[in-house]
LORO-746262 format. One record per atom (N, C-alpha, C): x, y, z; residue in one letter; atom name. Coordinates in Angstrom, 3 decimals. Layout:
// LORO-746262
+----------+----------+----------+---------+-------+
:        u :        v :        w : residuo : atomo :
+----------+----------+----------+---------+-------+
:        X :        Y :        Z :       a :    CA :
...
+----------+----------+----------+---------+-------+
***
This chain:
// LORO-746262
+----------+----------+----------+---------+-------+
:        u :        v :        w : residuo : atomo :
+----------+----------+----------+---------+-------+
:    0.840 :   -1.178 :    0.000 :       m :     N :
:    0.000 :    0.000 :    0.000 :       m :    CA :
:    0.886 :    1.242 :    0.000 :       m :     C :
:    0.487 :    2.243 :   -0.757 :       f :     N :
:    1.196 :    3.515 :   -0.835 :       f :    CA :
:    0.328 :    4.565 :   -0.161 :       f :     C :
:    0.921 :    5.316 :    0.771 :       r :     N :
:    0.202 :    6.394 :    1.471 :       r :    CA :
:    1.013 :    7.664 :    1.407 :       r :     C :
:    0.356 :    8.762 :    1.033 :       l :     N :
:    1.009 :   10.061 :    0.952 :       l :    CA :
:    0.200 :   11.055 :    1.776 :       l :     C :
:    0.879 :   11.761 :    2.651 :       s :     N :
:    0.251 :   12.756 :    3.507 :       s :    CA :
:    0.491 :   14.146 :    2.926 :       s :     C :
:   -0.496 :   15.000 :    3.041 :       g :     N :
:   -0.353 :   16.377 :    2.582 :       g :    CA :
:   -0.974 :   17.335 :    3.574 :       g :     C :
:   -0.370 :   18.506 :    3.689 :       k :     N :
:   -0.937 :   19.521 :    4.576 :       k :    CA :
:   -0.647 :   20.904 :    4.023 :       k :     C :
:   -1.562 :   21.825 :    4.282 :       c :     N :
:   -1.379 :   23.235 :    3.920 :       c :    CA :
:   -1.218 :   24.022 :    5.211 :       c :     C :
:   -0.199 :   24.870 :    5.248 :       v :     N :
:    0.159 :   25.607 :    6.458 :       v :    CA :
:    0.122 :   27.110 :    6.183 :       v :     C :
:   -0.475 :   27.835 :    7.118 :       r :     N :
:   -0.473 :   29.300 :    7.069 :       r :    CA :
:   -0.138 :   29.807 :    8.465 :       r :     C :
:    0.894 :   30.625 :    8.556 :       h :     N :
:    1.325 :   31.197 :    9.837 :       h :    CA :
:    1.567 :   30.114 :   10.887 :       h :     C :
:    2.290 :   29.088 :   10.529 :       t :     N :
:    2.690 :   27.944 :   11.367 :       t :    CA :
:    1.520 :   27.079 :   11.851 :       t :     C :
:    0.328 :   27.282 :   11.311 :       k :     N :
:   -0.825 :   26.471 :   11.694 :       k :    CA :
:   -1.264 :   25.620 :   10.509 :       k :     C :
:   -1.538 :   24.355 :   10.781 :       i :     N :
:   -2.036 :   23.464 :    9.739 :       i :    CA :
:   -3.498 :   23.807 :    9.495 :       i :     C :
:   -3.777 :   24.256 :    8.279 :       i :     N :
:   -5.133 :   24.655 :    7.916 :       i :    CA :
:   -5.894 :   23.467 :    7.315 :       i :     C :
:   -5.222 :   22.713 :    6.441 :       l :     N :
:   -5.816 :   21.549 :    5.788 :       l :    CA :
:   -4.844 :   20.381 :    5.863 :       l :     C :
:   -5.354 :   19.181 :    6.023 :       n :     N :
:   -4.491 :   18.002 :    5.930 :       n :    CA :
:   -5.314 :   16.816 :    5.457 :       n :     C :
:   -4.635 :   15.891 :    4.799 :       a :     N :
:   -5.302 :   14.701 :    4.269 :       a :    CA :
:   -4.262 :   13.634 :    3.983 :       a :     C :
:   -4.713 :   12.396 :    3.877 :       v :     N :
:   -3.862 :   11.268 :    3.507 :       v :    CA :
:   -4.508 :   10.582 :    2.310 :       v :     C :
:   -3.703 :   10.317 :    1.286 :       i :     N :
:   -4.169 :    9.640 :    0.082 :       i :    CA :
:   -3.590 :    8.231 :    0.063 :       i :     C :
:   -4.444 :    7.241 :   -0.152 :       n :     N :
:   -4.025 :    5.839 :   -0.235 :       n :    CA :
:   -4.112 :    5.368 :   -1.682 :       n :     C :
:   -3.151 :    4.571 :   -2.088 :       d :     N :
:   -3.164 :    3.973 :   -3.430 :       d :    CA :
:   -2.737 :    2.519 :   -3.283 :       d :     C :
:   -3.662 :    1.606 :   -3.549 :       e :     N :
:   -3.385 :    0.186 :   -3.369 :       e :    CA :
:   -3.081 :   -0.529 :   -4.682 :       e :     C :
:   -2.987 :    0.208 :   -5.779 :       s :     N :
:   -2.725 :   -0.433 :   -7.071 :       s :    CA :
:   -1.303 :   -0.981 :   -7.119 :       s :     C :
:   -1.132 :   -2.092 :   -7.808 :       r :     N :
:    0.180 :   -2.721 :   -7.912 :       r :    CA :
:    0.815 :   -2.504 :   -9.275 :       r :     C :
:    0.023 :   -2.115 :  -10.256 :       e :     N :
:    0.556 :   -1.963 :  -11.604 :       e :    CA :
:    1.176 :   -0.587 :  -11.867 :       e :     C :
:    0.936 :    0.376 :  -11.004 :       k :     N :
:    1.510 :    1.717 :  -11.193 :       k :    CA :
:    2.930 :    1.786 :  -10.640 :       k :     C :
:    3.739 :    2.649 :  -11.254 :       s :     N :
:    5.080 :    2.900 :  -10.727 :       s :    CA :
:    4.984 :    3.878 :   -9.559 :       s :     C :
:    6.069 :    4.028 :   -8.822 :       r :     N :
:    6.092 :    4.957 :   -7.688 :       r :    CA :
:    5.817 :    6.376 :   -8.161 :       r :     C :
:    6.411 :    6.758 :   -9.280 :       t :     N :
:    6.216 :    8.108 :   -9.819 :       t :    CA :
:    4.743 :    8.351 :  -10.141 :       t :     C :
:    4.093 :    7.389 :  -10.762 :       e :     N :
:    2.669 :    7.533 :  -11.084 :       e :    CA :
:    1.830 :    7.647 :   -9.820 :       e :     C :
:    2.184 :    6.893 :   -8.799 :       k :     N :
:    1.453 :    6.967 :   -7.529 :       k :    CA :
:    1.626 :    8.333 :   -6.867 :       k :     C :
:    2.855 :    8.839 :   -6.878 :       v :     N :
:    3.125 :   10.146 :   -6.256 :       v :    CA :
:    2.381 :   11.248 :   -7.000 :       v :     C :
:    2.504 :   11.279 :   -8.310 :       l :     N :
:    1.842 :   12.332 :   -9.086 :       l :    CA :
:    0.324 :   12.249 :   -8.967 :       l :     C :
:   -0.205 :   11.038 :   -8.961 :       g :     N :
:   -1.647 :   10.866 :   -8.784 :       g :    CA :
:   -2.110 :   11.329 :   -7.410 :       g :     C :
:   -1.329 :   11.006 :   -6.390 :       a :     N :
:   -1.684 :   11.411 :   -5.028 :       a :    CA :
:   -1.605 :   12.927 :   -4.851 :       a :     C :
:   -0.606 :   13.563 :   -5.452 :       v :     N :
:   -0.487 :   15.023 :   -5.363 :       v :    CA :
:   -1.667 :   15.689 :   -6.067 :       v :     C :
:   -2.065 :   15.162 :   -7.212 :       t :     N :
:   -3.223 :   15.690 :   -7.933 :       t :    CA :
:   -4.495 :   15.514 :   -7.099 :       t :     C :
:   -4.641 :   14.361 :   -6.452 :       a :     N :
:   -5.802 :   14.110 :   -5.591 :       a :    CA :
:   -5.814 :   15.044 :   -4.382 :       a :     C :
:   -4.647 :   15.288 :   -3.800 :       l :     N :
:   -4.555 :   16.228 :   -2.664 :       l :    CA :
:   -4.954 :   17.634 :   -3.097 :       l :     C :
:   -4.436 :   18.063 :   -4.231 :       a :     N :
:   -4.763 :   19.403 :   -4.728 :       a :    CA :
:   -6.261 :   19.532 :   -4.963 :       a :     C :
:   -6.872 :   18.505 :   -5.522 :       a :     N :
:   -8.324 :   18.536 :   -5.735 :       a :    CA :
:   -9.074 :   18.582 :   -4.408 :       a :     C :
:   -8.618 :   17.801 :   -3.442 :       e :     N :
:   -9.275 :   17.788 :   -2.132 :       e :    CA :
:   -9.134 :   19.137 :   -1.424 :       e :     C :
:   -7.994 :   19.793 :   -1.601 :       f :     N :
:   -7.765 :   21.102 :   -0.984 :       f :    CA :
:   -8.304 :   22.245 :   -1.842 :       f :     C :
:   -8.919 :   21.919 :   -2.987 :       d :     N :
:   -9.452 :   22.904 :   -3.933 :       d :    CA :
:   -8.363 :   23.861 :   -4.426 :       d :     C :
:   -7.224 :   23.276 :   -4.806 :       l :     N :
:   -6.083 :   24.018 :   -5.330 :       l :    CA :
:   -5.712 :   23.468 :   -6.704 :       l :     C :
:   -5.036 :   24.264 :   -7.517 :       p :     N :
:   -4.509 :   23.700 :   -8.763 :       p :    CA :
:   -3.331 :   22.774 :   -8.447 :       p :     C :
:   -3.028 :   21.871 :   -9.351 :       s :     N :
:   -1.863 :   20.997 :   -9.143 :       s :    CA :
:   -0.589 :   21.835 :   -9.152 :       s :     C :
:    0.326 :   21.562 :   -8.236 :       p :     N :
:    1.569 :   22.349 :   -8.196 :       p :    CA :
:    2.526 :   21.948 :   -9.307 :       p :     C :
:    3.382 :   22.873 :   -9.654 :       l :     N :
:    4.455 :   22.605 :  -10.605 :       l :    CA :
:    5.635 :   22.036 :   -9.829 :       l :     C :
:    6.234 :   20.973 :  -10.357 :       w :     N :
:    7.410 :   20.377 :   -9.719 :       w :    CA :
:    8.646 :   21.102 :  -10.231 :       w :     C :
:    9.281 :   21.878 :   -9.371 :       l :     N :
:   10.533 :   22.549 :   -9.721 :       l :    CA :
:   11.702 :   21.619 :   -9.392 :       l :     C :
:   12.858 :   21.934 :   -9.913 :       e :     N :
:   14.045 :   21.099 :   -9.695 :       e :    CA :
:   14.327 :   20.905 :   -8.205 :       e :     C :
:   14.125 :   21.945 :   -7.424 :       k :     N :
:   14.326 :   21.869 :   -5.973 :       k :    CA :
:   13.412 :   20.821 :   -5.346 :       k :     C :
:   12.150 :   20.792 :   -5.781 :       n :     N :
:   11.199 :   19.820 :   -5.241 :       n :    CA :
:   11.582 :   18.396 :   -5.608 :       n :     C :
:   12.015 :   18.190 :   -6.820 :       i :     N :
:   12.405 :   16.854 :   -7.274 :       i :    CA :
:   13.596 :   16.337 :   -6.470 :       i :     C :
:   14.627 :   17.182 :   -6.318 :       r :     N :
:   15.811 :   16.784 :   -5.542 :       r :    CA :
:   15.428 :   16.449 :   -4.105 :       r :     C :
:   14.663 :   17.342 :   -3.486 :       e :     N :
:   14.265 :   17.160 :   -2.091 :       e :    CA :
:   13.422 :   15.897 :   -1.920 :       e :     C :
:   12.499 :   15.649 :   -2.841 :       f :     N :
:   11.636 :   14.475 :   -2.736 :       f :    CA :
:   12.418 :   13.184 :   -2.928 :       f :     C :
:   13.357 :   13.181 :   -3.840 :       k :     N :
:   14.187 :   11.988 :   -4.046 :       k :    CA :
:   15.018 :   11.682 :   -2.809 :       k :     C :
:   15.520 :   12.717 :   -2.155 :       r :     N :
:   16.386 :   12.541 :   -1.003 :       r :    CA :
:   15.635 :   12.163 :    0.270 :       r :     C :
:   14.478 :   12.801 :    0.509 :       r :     N :
:   13.803 :   12.642 :    1.802 :       r :    CA :
:   12.377 :   12.091 :    1.741 :       r :     C :
:   11.859 :   11.879 :    0.524 :       a :     N :
:   10.459 :   11.456 :    0.340 :       a :    CA :
:    9.504 :   12.482 :    0.948 :       a :     C :
:    9.919 :   13.751 :    0.873 :       r :     N :
:    9.137 :   14.869 :    1.416 :       r :    CA :
:    9.552 :   16.138 :    0.676 :       r :     C :
:    8.588 :   17.029 :    0.429 :       t :     N :
:    8.920 :   18.323 :   -0.167 :       t :    CA :
:    7.829 :   19.332 :    0.164 :       t :     C :
:    8.163 :   20.599 :   -0.021 :       r :     N :
:    7.222 :   21.694 :    0.206 :       r :    CA :
:    7.007 :   22.459 :   -1.084 :       r :     C :
:    5.750 :   22.753 :   -1.344 :       f :     N :
:    5.387 :   23.587 :   -2.486 :       f :    CA :
:    4.984 :   24.952 :   -1.955 :       f :     C :
:    5.615 :   26.004 :   -2.459 :       t :     N :
:    5.286 :   27.369 :   -2.050 :       t :    CA :
:    4.518 :   28.056 :   -3.178 :       t :     C :
:    4.276 :   29.334 :   -3.041 :       a :     N :
:    3.531 :   30.087 :   -4.054 :       a :    CA :
:    4.214 :   30.029 :   -5.421 :       a :     C :
:    5.535 :   29.845 :   -5.451 :       d :     N :
:    6.266 :   29.740 :   -6.714 :       d :    CA :
:    5.853 :   28.519 :   -7.529 :       d :     C :
:    5.298 :   27.522 :   -6.890 :       n :     N :
:    4.909 :   26.278 :   -7.554 :       n :    CA :
:    3.498 :   26.318 :   -8.148 :       n :     C :
:    2.788 :   27.408 :   -7.946 :       f :     N :
:    1.409 :   27.509 :   -8.410 :       f :    CA :
:    1.251 :   28.686 :   -9.363 :       f :     C :
:    0.426 :   28.487 :  -10.395 :       l :     N :
:    0.187 :   29.552 :  -11.368 :       l :    CA :
:   -0.889 :   30.513 :  -10.887 :       l :     C :
:   -1.762 :   30.035 :  -10.024 :       e :     N :
:   -2.825 :   30.875 :   -9.482 :       e :    CA :
:   -2.436 :   31.345 :   -8.076 :       e :     C :
:   -3.289 :   32.166 :   -7.498 :       v :     N :
:   -3.038 :   32.664 :   -6.147 :       v :    CA :
:   -3.040 :   31.486 :   -5.177 :       v :     C :
:   -2.018 :   31.428 :   -4.340 :       f :     N :
:   -1.870 :   30.355 :   -3.356 :       f :    CA :
:   -2.067 :   30.962 :   -1.970 :       f :     C :
:   -3.192 :   30.653 :   -1.282 :       p :     N :
:   -3.535 :   31.337 :   -0.035 :       p :    CA :
:   -2.843 :   30.813 :    1.230 :       p :     C :
:   -1.809 :   29.986 :    1.080 :       f :     N :
:   -1.122 :   29.420 :    2.236 :       f :    CA :
:    0.362 :   29.759 :    2.161 :       f :     C :
:    1.092 :   29.511 :    3.241 :       d :     N :
:    2.541 :   29.702 :    3.218 :       d :    CA :
:    3.204 :   28.587 :    2.414 :       d :     C :
:    2.731 :   27.345 :    2.615 :       y :     N :
:    3.245 :   26.220 :    1.833 :       y :    CA :
:    2.316 :   25.022 :    1.937 :       y :     C :
:    2.490 :   24.109 :    0.986 :       m :     N :
:    1.838 :   22.809 :    1.020 :       m :    CA :
:    2.948 :   21.775 :    1.085 :       m :     C :
:    2.902 :   20.920 :    2.083 :       e :     N :
:    3.951 :   19.916 :    2.257 :       e :    CA :
:    3.377 :   18.531 :    2.012 :       e :     C :
:    4.145 :   17.711 :    1.291 :       i :     N :
:    3.753 :   16.316 :    1.078 :       i :    CA :
:    4.843 :   15.417 :    1.620 :       i :     C :
:    4.444 :   14.216 :    2.052 :       e :     N :
:    5.395 :   13.253 :    2.593 :       e :    CA :
:    4.858 :   11.846 :    2.378 :       e :     C :
:    5.728 :   10.952 :    1.927 :       v :     N :
:    5.363 :    9.556 :    1.783 :       v :    CA :
:    5.354 :    8.920 :    3.173 :       v :     C :
:    4.239 :    8.316 :    3.548 :       l :     N :
:    4.139 :    7.669 :    4.847 :       l :    CA :
:    4.470 :    6.194 :    4.780 :       l :     C :
:    4.070 :    5.563 :    3.671 :       e :     N :
:    4.255 :    4.116 :    3.561 :       e :    CA :
:    4.337 :    3.729 :    2.096 :       e :     C :
:    5.254 :    2.803 :    1.797 :       e :     N :
:    5.372 :    2.288 :    0.432 :       e :    CA :
:    5.250 :    0.795 :    0.448 :       e :     C :
+----------+----------+----------+---------+-------+
***
């Protein structure tokens, strides 16, 4: 089972949080991560974030990254959105 946690933070307070589960076996890890991030964005009523080089490096190293306003094309009403793999 693949589980990805996401939260939106404003002024050091968690405003939104959710966990996405993916039990499919035929998808690759990358497909699971991208699908879960898209599902989180939909649940938080946000556009999907853009993956910048910094996010890719950080996610590969720690299985966690933060998306700031630079990662969104529309207005982003939070300080950041953080994702983290909980279980693979």
